[in-house]
C-alpha positions in Angstrom: 160.9 60.0 93.9 158.5 58.4 96.4 155.9 55.9 95.3 153.1 58.3 96.4 154.5 61.0 94.1 154.8 58.6 91.2 151.1 57.5 91.8 150.0 61.2 91.7 151.9 61.8 88.4 150.4 58.7 86.9 146.9 59.8 87.9 147.4 63.3 86.5 148.7 61.9 83.2 145.7 59.6 82.8 143.4 62.5 83.6 145.0 64.7 80.9 144.8 61.7 78.4 141.1 61.3 79.2 140.4 65.0 78.9 142.3 65.1 75.5 140.4 62.0 74.3 137.1 63.6 75.3 138.1 66.9 73.6 139.1 65.0 70.4 135.8 63.1 70.4 133.8 66.3 70.8 135.7 67.8 67.9 135.0 64.7 65.8 131.3 64.7 66.7 131.1 68.4 65.9 132.7 67.9 62.5 130.4 65.0 61.7 127.4 67.0 62.8 128.5 69.9 60.5 129.0 67.5 57.6 125.5 66.0 58.2 124.0 69.4 58.4 125.7 70.5 55.1 124.5 67.3 53.4 121.0 67.8 54.7 121.0 71.5 53.5 122.4 70.4 50.1 119.8 67.7 49.7 117.1 70.2 50.7 118.4 72.8 48.3 118.3 70.3 45.5 114.7 69.5 46.3 113.7 73.1 46.6 115.1 74.0 43.2 112.1 72.1 41.7 109.0 74.1 42.2 105.9 72.9 44.1 103.4 72.0 41.3 99.9 71.0 42.2 96.8 70.3 40.1 96.3 68.9 36.6 98.9 69.3 33.9 101.7 70.0 36.3 99.8 72.9 37.8 100.1 75.0 34.7 97.5 77.7 33.8 95.2 76.3 31.2 95.7 77.7 27.7 93.1 79.5 25.5 92.8 79.6 21.7 96.4 81.0 21.3 99.3 78.6 21.8 101.4 79.0 24.9 104.7 77.4 26.1 104.0 74.4 28.3 105.7 74.6 31.7 108.4 77.1 30.7 111.7 76.5 32.4 110.4 73.2 33.8 109.6 71.1 30.7 110.3 73.6 28.0 113.7 74.3 29.5 116.3 75.0 26.8 116.9 71.3 25.8 115.2 70.0 22.7 111.7 69.0 24.0 109.0 67.0 22.2 106.6 64.1 22.4 103.9 64.1 25.1 102.0 61.2 26.6 99.6 61.4 29.5 98.1 58.5 31.5 94.3 58.2 31.4 93.9 59.4 35.0 96.2 62.4 34.2 98.6 61.6 37.0 101.6 60.7 34.8 103.2 62.8 32.0 105.9 61.6 29.7 108.2 63.7 27.5 111.2 63.2 25.2 114.3 65.3 25.8 117.3 65.1 23.5 120.5 66.9 22.6 120.7 69.1 19.5 122.0 66.4 17.1 120.4 63.4 18.8 123.6 62.2 20.5 121.3 61.4 23.4 117.6 61.1 23.6 115.7 60.0 26.7 112.1 59.7 27.9 111.3 61.4 31.2 108.3 61.1 33.5 106.7 63.3 36.1 104.0 61.9 38.5 101.4 63.4 40.7 102.2 62.0 44.1 100.5 63.1 47.3 99.2 66.1 45.5 102.5 67.3 44.1 104.2 66.7 40.8 107.6 65.0 41.0 110.8 66.3 39.3 110.9 64.7 35.8 113.2 61.7 35.9 114.3 59.3 33.2 112.2 56.1 32.9 114.2 53.1 34.1 114.2 51.3 30.7 115.8 54.3 28.9 119.1 54.8 30.7 121.6 52.9 28.4 123.6 55.8 26.9 124.4 53.7 23.8 120.9 54.0 22.4 118.2 56.6 21.8 114.7 56.5 23.4 111.9 58.7 22.3 108.3 59.1 21.2 106.3 57.6 24.1 102.7 56.6 23.5 100.3 55.1 26.0 97.6 52.6 25.1 94.1 53.8 25.7 93.8 51.9 29.1 97.3 53.1 30.1 98.6 49.5 30.6 101.1 49.6 27.8 103.7 52.2 27.0 105.0 52.2 23.4 108.2 54.0 22.4 110.9 54.1 19.7 114.5 53.1 20.2 117.5 52.1 18.1 118.6 49.4 20.6 119.2 46.0 19.0 117.2 42.9 19.6 120.1 40.4 19.5 122.0 41.7 22.5 124.8 43.3 20.4 126.1 46.7 21.2 125.7 48.6 18.0 122.5 50.8 17.4 120.2 49.7 14.6 117.4 51.2 12.6 114.7 52.5 14.9 111.9 50.1 16.0 108.8 50.4 18.0 109.1 48.8 21.5 106.6 48.2 24.3 106.7 47.9 28.1 103.8 46.5 30.2 102.6 48.1 33.4 103.5 46.2 36.5 101.6 47.8 39.4 103.3 51.2 39.8 106.2 50.5 37.5 107.0 49.1 34.1 108.3 45.7 33.1 111.1 44.9 30.7 110.8 46.4 27.2 110.2 44.1 24.2 110.3 44.7 20.5 106.9 44.7 18.9 108.5 42.8 16.0 107.2 42.0 12.5 105.1 42.8 10.6 105.1 46.3 12.1 108.8 46.8 12.5 111.0 46.4 9.4 114.6 47.2 8.4 114.0 50.8 7.2 113.0 52.2 10.6 109.6 52.7 12.3 108.6 55.7 14.4 105.9 57.5 16.4 103.4 55.0 17.5 99.9 56.4 18.1 96.9 54.2 19.2 93.1 54.1 19.0 90.7 52.8 21.7 90.7 49.3 20.0 94.5 49.2 19.8 94.9 50.0 16.2 98.4 51.3 15.6 99.3 54.2 13.4 103.0 54.8 12.8 105.6 56.3 10.4 107.9 54.1 8.3 111.1 55.2 6.6 111.0 53.6 3.1 114.1 51.8 2.0 114.1 53.6 -1.4 114.8 57.4 -1.1 114.4 59.6 1.9 110.6 59.4 2.1 108.5 58.6 5.1 104.9 57.3 4.9 102.1 56.7 7.4 100.9 53.2 8.0 98.1 51.5 10.0 98.1 48.1 11.6 94.9 46.6 13.1 95.1 44.6 16.4 93.5 41.2 15.6 93.3 38.5 18.3 96.1 40.2 20.2 98.4 40.4 17.2 99.2 43.2 14.8 98.2 42.6 11.2 100.3 43.5 8.1 100.5 47.3 8.0 98.6 49.1 5.2 100.0 52.3 3.7 97.3 55.0 4.2 95.9 57.0 1.2 97.2 60.2 -0.3 95.0 62.4 2.0 97.1 61.3 4.9 100.4 60.7 3.1 100.1 64.2 1.7 102.8 66.5 0.4 106.4 65.5 -0.5 107.1 63.7 2.8 105.4 63.4 6.1 106.1 62.4 9.7 104.6 61.2 13.0 100.9 61.1 12.5 98.7 61.3 15.6 95.4 59.4 15.5 92.4 60.3 17.8 91.3 57.5 20.1 88.0 57.2 18.1 89.9 57.2 14.8 87.8 60.1 13.6 90.8 62.1 12.5 94.5 62.1 12.1 96.9 65.0 12.4 99.9 64.8 10.1 103.1 66.9 10.1 104.0 67.2 6.4 106.2 69.0 4.0 105.1 70.4 0.6 101.4 70.3 1.0 101.0 74.1 0.3 103.3 75.9 -2.1 103.6 79.0 0.0 104.9 77.2 3.1 108.4 76.0 3.8 109.3 73.5 6.5 106.9 71.1 8.3 103.3 72.0 9.1 100.5 70.3 10.8 97.4 69.2 8.9 94.2 67.5 10.1 92.6 64.8 8.0 89.0 63.7 9.0 87.9 60.1 8.5 84.5 59.3 6.9 82.2 56.5 8.2 83.2 54.3 5.3 86.9 54.5 6.2 87.7 57.0 3.4 89.5 60.2 4.2 88.8 63.9 3.5 91.4 66.3 2.2 94.0 67.7 4.6 93.3 71.0 6.3 96.0 73.2 7.7 95.8 74.0 11.4 95.8 77.6 12.6 98.5 80.1 11.4 99.6 80.5 15.1 100.5 76.8 15.1 101.8 76.6 11.5 104.3 79.4 11.4 105.9 80.4 8.0 109.0 78.4 8.7 107.4 75.4 10.4 109.7 73.1 12.4 107.3 70.8 14.3 106.7 67.1 13.9 105.2 65.9 17.1 101.5 66.3 18.0 99.4 65.0 20.9 96.0 65.5 22.5 95.2 65.1 26.2 93.1 62.0 27.2 90.0 64.2 27.7 90.6 65.6 24.2 90.5 69.2 25.6 94.1 70.3 24.9 96.6 70.0 22.1 100.3 69.6 22.8 102.7 70.1 19.9 106.4 70.6 19.2 107.6 73.8 17.7 110.7 75.9 17.3 110.0 79.6 17.8 112.4 82.5 18.4 112.8 84.2 21.7 110.0 86.6 22.5 111.0 90.2 21.9 110.4 91.2 25.5 113.0 88.7 26.6 115.8 90.1 24.5 118.6 91.8 26.4 119.5 95.5 25.7 123.2 94.4 25.5 124.8 91.1 24.9 127.1 89.4 27.3 128.7 86.0 27.9 126.5 85.6 31.0 123.4 86.1 28.9 124.5 83.5 26.3 125.0 81.0 29.2 121.5 81.8 30.4 120.1 81.7 26.9 121.3 78.1 26.5 119.0 77.1 29.4 116.0 79.1 28.2 113.1 78.1 26.0 112.9 79.6 22.5 116.7 79.3 22.2 116.6 77.5 18.8 115.8 74.0 20.2 112.3 72.7 20.0 109.8 73.4 22.8 106.4 72.0 23.7 103.4 74.3 23.2 99.8 73.7 24.1 96.4 75.2 23.1 92.7 74.7 23.6 91.5 71.9 21.3 88.5 74.0 20.2 90.6 75.0 17.3 90.0 71.5 15.9 86.2 71.7 16.3 86.3 74.9 14.3 87.7 72.8 11.4 85.5 69.7 11.8 83.1 69.4 8.8 79.5 69.9 9.7 77.3 66.8 9.4 74.2 67.0 7.2 70.9 66.6 9.0 
């Protein structure tokens, strides 16, 4: 074989190798491009599953004098939903979500950003799966977020009796949580912080003796909370009570309570108005649409402008949503629907309270 022939064979071999390398590279680039496209489409589909929500209150139609589900299939979504807190400017909404037996409980937040509400995401201080996080409450100026957790103070791993915790606002985020400490927190368990304009704290305390809860009040004096006072029988009404909400001006308290009225079973909502001399009037039941015969609600809140009531309730599935025939597929869908046996969040126009407010004498 001549040297010229050998040279031609070598050139052809290099040409084929180069062509194969180019072809392989094109295939690799095509695969990478397809993967990138799939990832992009997947990410886009995840984003698109959350609806575009604009306007106040996550873009929901404002309610009238009859209660309505709040944000069905968005917030009221089949999980157990309760506890609402809204920032003073209305651009942040906080909620509690938990599993049926409280194996997990988290606080989530949705924000109005560039005119759209974000998908509710867990707040950064509530991600440790060993502990429960619930019952968010914002200070009147929105600079502090109070919440309840069974996380320990000493750095150990085991959950403890629930305490009230606080985080301070740091620009657009929250700082590290800290326990509010004594004299508010004690070993029996403390729940559901609710605050007035001047920082006075109302909360629920589980008494050490028996299975009774009572409502307490602690004044903020020189930046420190004073020894809590147990509030009188008008507020601590019935056989037991839970999670009182206080209006920012401290003119009334709404108390979920058991055993106030003989004909009602379960927990019902009662409003107690405060007199100018710091005495309290007798509890009045809220409307029959809120207090259903088998009441199962113990979380109440009012929007910062005091125009709307948000409250927790467990109601059966509306008749028009029942299927004609049962199926396994329906039961799967039912588990992700509101009114499936877990608690949901309802809202209603706050004028129902004004109709109960006692008339002042001229």
